[in-house]
N, C-alpha and C positions, 0 to 999 in steps of 0.2 A: 303305737300304730296311729297314723293320721287318718283323717276322714277321706283323703284323696281329692280334696278340692284344690283347684288352681286359683290364683289371685290375679287381678289386673296387673299388668306390668308395663314398664316404659321401654323405649328403645335401648337395646344393649342388655337388658335384663334377661334372665333365663330361669326356667323351672324344669325340674326333672320329676316325672311321675313314674312310680314303680308299682306294678301289680304282682302279687304272689298268689299262685294257685296251688292247692293241695288236693291230692287224690284224683280219681278219674274225672274226665270231662266228656260228656256225651257228644257225639258227632253233631247233633243239632245245635248245641250250644257253641261248639267250635265254629260252625258256619255262621252263627249269629255274631260271634266275636269278630271274625274276619270281616264280615260286612260292616260292622260298626267301626272298625279301624279304617276301612276305606272311606266311610262317611266323615270321620274325624279328619282324615287327610284332606278331603275336599273342603271341609268347613274352615280349617286353619291355614290351608295353602302353604305358602313359603314359611310361615311362622312355626310350623311343625317340621323340624329339620330331620327327624329320624325316629323310627320305632325298631328296636332290636329285641328279639326273643332268642336267647342263646346263640345269636349269630347264625341261625338257620337260614338257608336261602328261601326266598319267597316261592311258594309252590306255583307251577305254571298256571293252574286254574285261577289263582288270585291275580297273577299278572294279567291274565286275559280280562278279568273283571275291571281292573284298573285301566287298561287300554280302552275298553268300551266306554268307561266314564269320561275319559279325555276326549274321545271322538264326539260324544254328545255335547260337550262344552263348546267345541269349535263351531257347531252349527249356528 
């Protein structure tokens, strides 16, 4: 198992990061995870091309948070 760190990269390079969770996860931690992913998307912009978790659709509540974040950027 690796430490999960990314490295600087050049144009055309790519890195894949995989997280593996075992056992129950509390709702509070799930909310924190989802908020952290939104922040990562904002931080890395177009460099972060996708986040897939079992191919599940994004819940409407998360989509609403993402839309609110985009509106704030346009101001």
